[in-house]
C-alpha positions in Angstrom: 0.0 0.0 0.0 1.4 3.4 -1.0 1.5 5.9 1.8 1.6 9.6 1.1 3.2 12.1 3.5 0.8 14.3 5.5 0.2 17.7 4.0 1.7 20.6 5.9 -0.5 22.0 8.6 0.4 25.6 8.1 -1.5 27.6 5.5 -1.6 31.3 4.5 -2.8 33.6 1.8 0.2 35.1 -0.1 1.0 37.0 -3.2 4.0 38.6 -4.9 4.0 42.4 -5.3 4.9 43.6 -8.8 6.6 46.8 -9.5 6.7 48.7 -12.8 9.7 51.1 -12.5 8.9 53.0 -15.7 5.1 53.5 -15.9 3.7 52.2 -19.2 6.9 50.4 -20.2 5.5 46.9 -19.4 8.7 46.0 -17.5 7.8 44.5 -14.2 9.9 43.2 -11.3 8.8 41.3 -8.2 9.6 43.6 -5.4 8.1 41.9 -2.4 6.0 39.1 -1.0 3.0 39.6 1.3 1.6 36.8 3.5 -1.5 36.8 5.7 -2.9 34.0 7.9 -5.0 33.8 11.1 -1.9 34.4 13.2 0.7 36.0 10.9 1.2 39.1 8.8 4.5 39.2 6.9 5.7 41.5 4.1 9.2 40.9 2.9 11.1 43.0 0.3 13.0 40.9 -2.2 15.2 43.7 -3.5 18.0 44.7 -1.1 19.4 48.3 -1.2 22.7 46.8 -2.5 20.9 45.0 -5.5 18.9 48.2 -6.2 22.2 50.2 -6.3 23.6 47.8 -8.9 20.4 48.0 -11.0 19.7 51.7 -10.7 23.1 53.2 -9.6 22.5 56.6 -8.1 18.7 56.0 -8.1 19.1 52.9 -6.0 18.5 54.7 -2.7 15.3 56.3 -4.1 14.1 52.9 -5.3 14.7 51.3 -1.9 12.7 54.1 -0.3 9.8 53.5 -2.6 9.7 49.8 -1.9 10.0 50.4 1.8 6.9 52.7 1.7 5.0 49.9 -0.2 5.9 47.2 2.3 4.9 49.4 5.2 1.6 50.3 3.5 0.7 46.6 3.0 1.7 45.6 6.5 -0.4 48.4 8.0 -3.3 47.5 5.8 -3.2 43.8 6.8 -2.8 44.6 10.5 -5.9 46.8 10.4 -7.9 43.7 9.2 -7.7 44.2 5.5 -6.8 41.6 3.0 -4.1 41.4 0.3 -6.7 41.4 -2.4 -8.3 44.7 -1.3 -5.0 46.5 -0.7 -4.6 49.6 -2.9 -1.1 50.9 -3.4 -0.4 54.5 -2.4 2.1 54.8 -5.2 1.5 54.0 -8.9 3.3 51.1 -10.4 2.8 48.6 -7.5 0.2 45.9 -7.3 -0.4 42.5 -5.8 -0.6 39.5 -8.1 -2.0 36.0 -7.8 -3.3 36.0 -4.3 -3.9 32.4 -3.3 -3.6 29.9 -0.4 -0.2 28.3 0.1 0.7 25.3 2.3 4.0 25.1 4.1 5.9 24.3 7.3 6.0 27.9 8.4 5.5 31.5 7.2 9.1 31.6 6.1 8.6 28.4 4.1 5.6 30.0 2.3 7.4 33.2 1.6 10.3 31.2 0.2 7.9 29.3 -2.1 6.3 32.5 -3.5 9.6 34.3 -3.9 11.2 31.2 -5.6 8.3 31.0 -8.1 8.1 34.6 -9.1 11.4 36.4 -8.5 14.6 35.8 -10.5 16.4 38.2 -8.2 15.4 36.2 -5.1 18.4 35.7 -2.9 20.6 37.7 -5.3 23.8 39.0 -3.8 26.1 41.7 -4.8 29.6 40.4 -5.5 32.0 41.3 -2.7 34.5 43.9 -3.6 38.1 42.7 -3.4 39.8 44.2 -0.4 42.4 46.6 -1.8 45.7 46.8 -0.1 47.0 50.1 1.1 49.5 51.7 -1.3 52.8 53.1 0.0 55.2 54.7 -2.5 58.9 54.5 -2.5 59.4 57.7 -0.6 57.1 56.6 2.2 58.9 53.3 2.6 62.3 54.8 2.5 61.4 57.3 5.3 59.9 54.5 7.5 63.0 52.4 7.0 65.3 55.3 7.7 63.4 56.1 10.9 63.6 52.4 12.0 67.3 52.3 11.3 67.9 55.4 13.5 65.9 53.8 16.3 68.1 50.7 16.0 71.5 52.2 15.3 71.3 55.8 16.4 73.7 58.2 14.7 75.4 55.3 12.9 72.4 55.3 10.5 73.2 58.8 9.5 76.5 57.6 8.0 74.7 55.0 5.9 71.6 56.9 4.7 71.8 59.8 2.4 70.2 63.1 3.7 67.3 63.3 1.3 67.4 59.8 -0.2 69.1 61.3 -3.3 72.7 61.6 -4.6 74.0 64.0 -7.2 76.0 62.8 -10.2 77.8 65.4 -12.4 78.4 64.5 -16.0 79.4 66.8 -18.8 78.7 69.9 -16.7 75.2 68.7 -15.8 73.9 67.6 -12.5 71.7 64.5 -12.3 69.8 63.3 -9.3 69.5 59.6 -8.5 67.2 58.0 -5.9 69.9 56.3 -3.8 69.0 56.4 -0.1 71.9 54.2 1.0 75.5 54.9 0.3 78.8 54.0 2.0 82.4 54.1 0.8 82.0 50.9 -1.1 78.3 50.3 -1.5 75.1 52.0 -3.0 71.7 50.7 -2.1 68.1 51.4 -3.1 64.9 50.9 -1.2 61.7 50.2 -3.2 58.1 49.6 -2.3 56.1 46.6 -3.5 53.0 48.0 -1.9 51.1 48.4 -5.2 48.0 46.9 -6.6 49.5 45.3 -9.7 52.7 43.4 -10.5 53.2 45.7 -13.5 53.5 48.7 -11.2 56.0 46.8 -9.0 58.1 45.9 -12.0 58.2 49.5 -13.2 59.5 50.6 -9.9 62.1 47.8 -9.9 63.4 48.8 -13.3 63.6 52.4 -12.2 65.5 51.5 -9.0 67.9 49.3 -10.9 68.5 52.0 -13.5 69.6 54.4 -10.7 71.7 51.7 -9.0 73.5 50.9 -12.2 74.5 54.5 -12.8 75.4 55.1 -9.1 77.6 52.0 -9.1 80.0 53.8 -11.6 80.9 50.7 -13.5 81.1 48.4 -10.5 83.1 50.8 -8.4 80.4 50.4 -5.8 78.6 47.2 -4.8 74.9 47.4 -5.4 72.1 46.4 -3.1 68.3 46.4 -3.5 65.9 46.3 -0.6 62.2 45.6 -1.2 59.3 46.2 1.2 56.7 43.6 0.4 53.3 43.4 2.3 52.5 40.0 3.9 48.9 40.1 2.4 49.0 40.3 -1.3 45.2 40.6 -2.2 43.6 38.0 -4.4 45.2 34.6 -5.0 45.8 35.5 -8.7 47.6 38.7 -7.7 49.5 37.0 -5.0 50.9 34.3 -7.4 51.8 37.0 -9.9 53.7 39.1 -7.4 55.5 36.1 -5.9 56.6 35.0 -9.4 57.8 38.5 -10.1 59.9 38.6 -6.9 61.3 35.2 -7.7 62.3 36.5 -11.2 63.9 39.6 -9.6 65.9 37.3 -7.3 67.1 35.4 -10.3 68.0 38.4 -12.4 70.0 40.1 -9.6 71.9 37.0 -8.7 73.1 36.8 -12.3 74.5 40.4 -12.2 75.9 40.2 -8.6 73.5 42.6 -7.0 72.5 42.0 -3.4 68.8 41.6 -2.7 66.6 41.4 0.4 62.8 41.4 0.7 61.2 42.0 4.0 57.7 42.8 5.3 58.3 45.5 7.9 60.5 48.6 7.9 62.3 47.4 11.1 63.3 44.1 9.4 64.4 45.9 6.3 66.4 48.4 8.3 68.2 45.6 10.1 69.2 44.0 6.8 70.4 47.3 5.4 72.5 48.1 8.5 74.1 44.6 8.4 74.8 44.8 4.7 76.3 48.3 4.9 78.5 47.7 7.9 
C-alpha cells in the first residue's frame, strides 16, 4: 500500500508584489511578498538596497525608499484587518498579483515558495569587492626604513643613509639626481616599495630602481644592493601568485649580475638588513 506524506498543517494567503519602475513600459519586477494568515502578517522586500544600487546606480536609494513605503503600506493595511486582495497601493506602479492559499511548514517556508516561483532576483547578492591593499610609495617606505634604522643604530644610521634619499651625479657639466637612499664608501643601495595593486607597477619601480643603482655604481666601483618592502597580504590569489613569481624573477636576475637583494615585510626588518649589509 502506497502511503503519502501528510500535508503541511500551516496555510496562509500570499501574493507577490509587482513593480513597474517605468510606468507604461511593461517592464515589471517582483519587489516583495505579502503573507497573511490567522496568526501572521508578513511583508518581505525581495530587493535589497545593494541590489537596487547595482540595478539603478545613483537612483538605487530612491528605489529602496519606494519599496520600503510599499511594504509598510501593505503591512499596516493587513494589521488593520484588510486583505491582500483589497490593498490599494499609495504609489502608482505597484500591485499584488495571484493572491492564493499556500501550504507550508512555516511563514518563512511559504514566503520562500512565493519568492522562488516569481522572482529571478530572489536571494541575489552583490559580489563582494576585493579588499584593496593600502598603497605606499617608495618615498614613504624609505622614510619609514630610515626612521627604523635610526631607532636601531642611532647616529650610525646617518652615516649610511643619504640626507634626502638622493645623490647627485655630475656629468658633462650637468647635475643628475638619483634615488639612492643608502651609500657608503663601497656600496650603494636602493629601497623600493612593492605596496602596489598590480605586478606591472611593481616591475616598473624595480626597473627604475635598478637604473639608478647601475648609474650610481659607476661601472662596478660600488657594490649594489636592493631592498624591497613587500606586504604579507597580497590581495587575491591570482595577484599574490603573480607578485610572488615576479619577486622570484627579480631574485634570479639580480643573482646573475651580482646585485644583493633582500625582501622584508616590515620597515624594522628591512632596516636591520640594510645596517648589516652596509657595515
